N, C-alpha and C positions, 0 to 999 in steps of 0.2 A: 496498773500496779507494776507491770513488767518494766515500764519506763523508769520508775524510781529504783527498782531493784537493779536494773542494768546500770544506771548512772552511779549507784552506790558501789557496785562491784568495779566499774571502770575507774572510779576515783581511788580505789584501793590499789589498783595496778598502775603504778607509776613507772615510767621508763626514764632512766637518767643516763645520758650519754657520758661514758667514762673516758673513752678514747675514740678518736675518729681519724684514722690515717687512710689514705687511698687503698682500698681493697680490704680494709679490716675495720669493723665497727664493733666496739665493746659497749654493752649497755648493762647498767646495774638495775636489777629487778629484785626488790626486797623479798617478794613472794617466793622466789626460787629457793631461798634458804629454808622456807617453811614446807617445801614439798616432802611429804612422807615417803619413806623408802618404797612402800608398796605401790606408789603411783609413779615412781621414776621409770618403771618399765614402759610407760606410755609416752615417754619422751619422743619416741620415734614418730608419733603422730604430730607433735609440734614441729619436729624437724621436717616431716613431709609437707606440712603446711607452709613453712618458711621457704623451703626450696622449690615450691611451685613457681616462684618468681624466677624467670630466666636471669642468669648472671650471678645468682647466689650459689656459691660452690659448696660450702659446708658450714656447720654450726657446732660450737663447743659450749657445753654448759658446765659452769663451775658452781656446784650447789653450795659449797662452803662459803664462797665469796659473794654469791648471788649475781654472778657475771655471765652474761650471754655474749659470746663472741661469734660474729657473723663474718665470714670471709666471702667476699664478692669480687666480681670483675668490674672495676670502675669504668672500663670501656663499654660495658654493656648496660650498667644500671647505676644510677646516682645514689649516694648515701641517703638523700632526702626521700627517694622513692622506697628504699629499703625500710627506712624508719616509718614511712606512711603505711607500708605493707604490714608491719608489725601491729600498727594501730587497727588496721582492717581485720587482721587475724584475731585480735582481742575482741573486737566488736562481734564478729561472727561467733567466736567461742562463747561469748556471753549470751548471744541469742540462742545457742544450743546448750546452754548450761544444764538445764534439767535433763536433756537427753544424755549428755556426757555423764552426769552424776548417776543417772539410772543405769547406764552401761557399766560403770565402775562398781556400783553397789550390788549388781545381780550376782547371785551365787552360781558357781559352776563355770559357765562359758563366758566369763567377763571379757576375755580377749576378743571373742567373736562378737560380743555385743558392742564393744568399743569400735571394732572394725565397721560394724553397720552404721554407727553414728558418723564415722569418718567418711563412709560412702555417701551419706546424706550431706555432709558439710563440704566435701571436695568440690562439687559443681558450683556451690554458692561462692566458695573462695575463688574459683576460676572466673566466675562472672564478675566478682569484685576486682580481681586482678586486671581484667580487661578494661575496667573503668578508671584505673589509676593513671594519673598523669605524671 
């Protein structure tokens, strides 16, 4: 069942390249527009995940336009590798969907609970990063 659920969620998260210039990748993600204000505070975890890749300098999220801008060092990492990394993060995030949702939904120390999920996901992401070509 998880396979069907994962595929359904993955099909909903479409990444569309808007602009690709050396050192700057802009991607349209329709779901960004739908993020509720209460969950925007967890953006730092997405940024932590993306910047695990050496060569990615910073990320900017435009919630109104649904645009994710990734500034990277083209001498250190290729745009294709950055794009592939985003796909890996989506896959791992979907694998941990239930844990993430539980961390968000818990009353009281939700920040602490989300941090625990991040601590579980981080080594998995690092292992996947080591496998990227």
